[in-house]
C-alpha positions as CSV (number, residue, x, y, z in Angstrom):
1,M,14.2,-0.2,-14.1
2,N,17.3,-0.1,-11.8
3,T,15.8,-0.2,-8.3
4,I,12.7,-2.3,-8.6
5,E,11.4,-5.2,-10.4
6,L,7.8,-5.8,-11.6
7,E,6.7,-9.4,-12.1
8,I,3.3,-10.3,-13.4
9,Q,2.0,-13.9,-13.0
10,D,-1.5,-15.4,-12.8
11,N,-3.1,-11.9,-12.9
12,T,-1.0,-10.8,-9.9
13,A,1.7,-8.1,-10.1
14,T,4.5,-8.2,-7.6
15,L,6.6,-5.0,-7.3
16,W,9.9,-6.0,-5.7
17,L,12.0,-3.3,-4.1
18,N,15.3,-4.3,-5.4
19,R,18.3,-2.7,-3.6
20,P,19.0,-5.6,-1.2
21,Q,22.6,-4.3,-0.6
22,V,21.2,-1.3,1.3
23,H,18.1,-3.2,2.7
24,N,16.0,-1.6,-0.2
25,A,16.4,1.9,1.1
26,F,14.7,4.3,-1.3
27,N,16.2,7.2,-3.2
28,F,14.8,9.6,-5.8
29,E,15.2,7.1,-8.6
30,M,13.3,4.4,-6.8
31,L,10.4,6.8,-6.1
32,G,10.0,7.5,-9.8
33,E,10.2,3.8,-10.7
34,I,7.5,2.9,-8.2
35,I,5.2,5.6,-9.6
36,N,5.8,4.4,-13.1
37,A,5.1,0.8,-12.0
38,I,1.9,1.7,-10.4
39,E,0.7,3.5,-13.6
40,E,1.5,0.3,-15.5
41,V,-0.5,-1.7,-13.1
42,N,-3.4,0.6,-13.3
43,A,-3.4,0.4,-17.1
44,N,-3.1,-3.4,-17.4
45,T,-6.5,-4.9,-17.4
46,D,-5.1,-8.4,-16.9
47,I,-3.7,-7.4,-13.4
48,L,-6.2,-7.9,-10.6
49,C,-4.0,-7.1,-7.6
50,L,-0.6,-5.7,-6.7
51,V,1.9,-7.1,-4.0
52,I,4.7,-4.9,-2.7
53,R,7.6,-6.6,-1.1
54,G,11.4,-6.4,-0.7
55,R,14.3,-8.5,-2.1
56,G,16.9,-9.7,0.4
57,K,16.8,-9.5,4.1
58,S,14.4,-6.6,4.6
59,F,11.3,-4.9,3.2
60,C,12.8,-1.4,3.3
61,A,15.1,0.6,5.5
62,G,13.6,4.0,4.7
63,A,15.3,6.7,2.9
64,D,18.9,6.0,1.5
65,L,21.6,7.6,3.7
66,N,23.5,8.9,0.7
67,W,20.3,10.5,-0.6
68,L,19.8,12.1,2.9
69,K,23.5,13.4,2.8
70,E,22.8,15.1,-0.6
71,G,19.6,16.4,0.7
72,A,21.3,18.2,3.6
73,Q,23.3,20.3,1.0
74,N,20.2,21.1,-1.0
75,N,18.3,24.4,-0.9
76,Y,14.7,24.6,0.1
77,Q,13.4,24.4,-3.6
78,Q,15.4,21.2,-4.2
79,N,14.2,19.6,-1.0
80,Y,10.6,20.7,-1.7
81,T,10.8,19.1,-5.3
82,E,12.1,15.8,-3.9
83,S,9.6,15.8,-1.0
84,L,6.8,16.3,-3.5
85,E,8.0,13.1,-5.4
86,L,7.9,11.2,-2.1
87,S,4.4,12.3,-1.4
88,R,3.4,11.5,-5.0
89,C,4.8,8.0,-4.5
90,F,2.7,7.3,-1.4
91,L,-0.4,8.8,-3.1
92,S,0.0,6.7,-6.2
93,I,0.0,3.5,-4.0
94,Y,-3.0,4.7,-2.0
95,N,-4.9,5.6,-5.3
96,C,-3.9,2.4,-7.1
97,R,-7.0,1.1,-8.9
98,K,-6.2,-2.5,-8.0
99,P,-6.1,-4.0,-4.5
100,T,-2.7,-3.7,-2.9
101,I,-0.9,-5.9,-0.4
102,A,2.3,-5.0,1.3
103,M,4.4,-8.0,2.6
104,I,6.9,-6.9,5.3
105,H,9.8,-8.9,6.6
106,G,13.2,-7.8,8.2
107,V,13.0,-4.0,8.9
108,S,10.5,-1.3,7.9
109,L,12.1,2.0,9.0
110,G,11.0,5.6,8.6
111,G,9.5,6.3,5.2
112,A,9.2,2.6,4.5
113,N,6.1,2.6,6.7
114,G,4.5,5.0,4.3
115,L,4.8,2.4,1.5
116,L,3.0,-0.2,3.7
117,A,0.5,2.2,5.2
118,A,-0.7,3.4,1.8
119,C,-1.5,-0.2,0.7
120,D,-5.1,-1.6,1.2
121,M,-3.6,-4.5,3.4
122,A,-0.3,-5.0,5.1
123,Y,1.0,-8.4,6.4
124,C,4.2,-9.0,8.2
125,S,6.3,-11.7,9.9
126,D,6.2,-11.7,13.7
127,D,10.0,-10.9,13.8
128,A,9.8,-7.9,11.5
129,T,11.0,-4.6,13.0
130,F,9.2,-1.3,12.5
131,S,10.1,2.2,13.7
132,L,9.0,5.8,12.8
133,S,12.4,7.0,13.7
134,E,12.6,10.3,12.0
135,V,12.6,12.3,15.3
136,K,15.8,10.5,16.3
137,I,17.7,12.5,13.6
138,G,15.9,15.8,14.1
139,I,13.3,15.5,11.4
140,V,9.5,14.6,11.1
141,P,7.7,11.7,9.2
142,A,5.8,14.3,7.2
143,C,5.0,12.9,3.9
144,I,4.0,9.5,5.3
145,S,1.9,11.0,8.1
146,P,-1.5,11.0,6.3
147,Y,-1.3,7.3,5.7
148,I,0.1,6.4,9.2
149,I,-2.6,8.5,10.9
150,K,-5.3,6.7,8.9
151,R,-3.9,3.4,9.9
152,V,-3.1,3.9,13.7
153,G,-5.3,6.9,14.6
154,E,-4.2,10.3,16.0
155,F,-2.9,9.1,19.4
156,G,-1.3,6.0,18.2
157,A,0.5,8.2,15.7
158,R,1.5,10.5,18.6
159,D,3.0,7.6,20.4
160,L,4.9,6.2,17.5
161,M,6.1,9.3,15.9
162,L,7.1,11.1,19.0
163,T,9.0,8.3,20.6
164,G,10.4,6.6,17.6
165,R,9.9,3.4,19.4
166,R,10.7,0.0,17.8
167,L,8.0,-2.5,17.3
168,N,8.0,-6.2,16.3
169,G,5.3,-7.6,14.1
170,Q,2.8,-8.5,16.8
171,E,3.1,-5.0,18.3
172,A,2.6,-3.4,14.9
173,E,-0.6,-5.4,14.5
174,K,-1.8,-4.2,17.9
175,Y,-1.2,-0.6,16.8
176,R,-3.1,-1.5,13.6
177,L,0.1,-0.4,11.5
178,V,-0.4,-3.8,9.8
179,N,-3.5,-5.9,9.3
180,K,-1.9,-9.2,10.4
181,S,1.4,-10.4,11.9
182,L,2.1,-14.1,11.4
183,S,5.0,-16.5,11.9
184,P,7.3,-16.6,8.7
185,D,6.3,-20.2,7.9
186,V,2.6,-19.3,7.3
187,L,2.9,-15.7,6.0
188,E,3.1,-16.6,2.4
189,D,0.1,-18.9,2.5
190,Y,-1.9,-16.2,4.2
191,M,-1.1,-13.8,1.5
192,L,-2.1,-16.3,-1.2
193,S,-5.3,-17.0,0.5
194,T,-6.1,-13.3,0.4
195,I,-5.2,-13.2,-3.3
196,H,-7.5,-16.1,-3.9
197,L,-10.4,-14.2,-2.3
198,L,-9.6,-11.2,-4.4
199,K,-9.7,-13.2,-7.6
200,T,-13.2,-14.4,-6.7
201,S,-14.5,-10.7,-6.5
202,G,-15.6,-8.8,-9.5
203,P,-12.6,-7.0,-11.0
204,E,-14.6,-3.9,-11.8
205,A,-16.5,-4.0,-8.5
206,M,-13.2,-3.9,-6.7
207,I,-12.1,-0.9,-8.5
208,H,-15.4,0.8,-7.8
209,C,-15.2,-0.3,-4.2
210,K,-11.8,1.4,-3.8
211,Q,-13.1,4.6,-5.3
212,L,-16.2,4.3,-3.0
213,I,-14.1,4.1,0.1
214,N,-11.8,6.9,-0.9
215,Q,-14.9,9.2,-1.6
216,V,-16.8,8.3,1.6
217,A,-13.7,8.3,3.9
218,N,-12.0,11.5,2.5
219,K,-14.2,13.7,0.5
220,L,-18.0,13.5,1.1
221,S,-20.2,14.7,3.8
222,L,-23.0,12.4,4.9
223,N,-25.4,14.5,2.9
224,D,-23.3,14.2,-0.2
225,A,-22.7,10.5,0.4
226,Y,-26.5,10.1,0.6
227,Y,-26.8,10.8,-3.2
228,Y,-23.3,9.5,-4.3
229,T,-23.9,6.0,-2.8
230,A,-27.4,5.6,-4.2
231,K,-26.3,6.7,-7.7
232,L,-23.3,4.4,-7.6
233,I,-25.1,1.2,-6.6
234,A,-27.8,1.9,-9.3
235,E,-25.1,2.1,-11.9
236,I,-23.3,-0.9,-10.8
237,R,-26.4,-3.0,-10.7
238,A,-27.1,-2.2,-14.3
239,S,-23.5,-2.9,-15.4
240,D,-22.5,-6.0,-17.3
241,E,-20.5,-7.3,-14.3
242,G,-23.3,-6.5,-11.8
243,Q,-25.9,-8.3,-13.9
244,E,-23.5,-11.3,-14.3
245,G,-22.7,-11.4,-10.6
246,M,-26.4,-11.2,-9.5
247,A,-27.5,-13.8,-12.2
248,A,-24.7,-16.2,-11.0
249,F,-25.9,-15.8,-7.4
250,L,-29.5,-16.5,-8.2
251,E,-28.6,-19.4,-10.5
252,K,-26.2,-20.9,-7.8
253,R,-23.2,-20.9,-10.2
254,K,-19.9,-19.1,-10.2
255,P,-19.6,-15.8,-12.1
256,N,-17.8,-15.6,-15.3
257,W,-14.7,-13.9,-13.7
258,V,-13.9,-16.9,-11.5
259,K,-11.7,-19.3,-13.3
């Protein structure tokens, strides 16, 4: 991989955006490599969670300027093909089977906010800078909009997308663009504490929980959810992990997935 690195340690995968010379701005190649990395994480049963972060001074400066210049010369079909890859990248993160955490420092501009918004959790340093700045160059944050709107709501999205205003970490937390903004000296420990909590949860239960949230939030009516949720919990209770978890609780011991 030329634009990212994927490290696996202690059942945690870390996907590093690795173009620090351009503040990890993404291009077509990086999008494909992120998608491939997510597929690898999904397939690896030893990985319990995924952290996405950036090498160097920033998380991500959005789309690479040279890639944008090339896009300005492309015809509609070429632009459409590349835009589909961008949408596929965000959707692959959103649909990742494992819990995902974005760690933001430096800048997160334009499309970079789609990377973090598609994650289950996003943490940043108080001095990080965010902006949905597409309107400033006469375009729109189209492919990231489903995930931004899910995070900040319709009218928060109107505010941020129409003005292109810049936010620091604490302001991003108030808008709910990130889950938590902290001083840089405690940010890493906070992430590690979250990973510790994830590692005490049933691995299969977390996968099913993500699927449950996706179904209930995006696909099912209340009537459909009535049957889907009852069927799911009945199946999970009868599963090996469900049986072990309930037995451990009743016997006042740790379940076998907790090391």
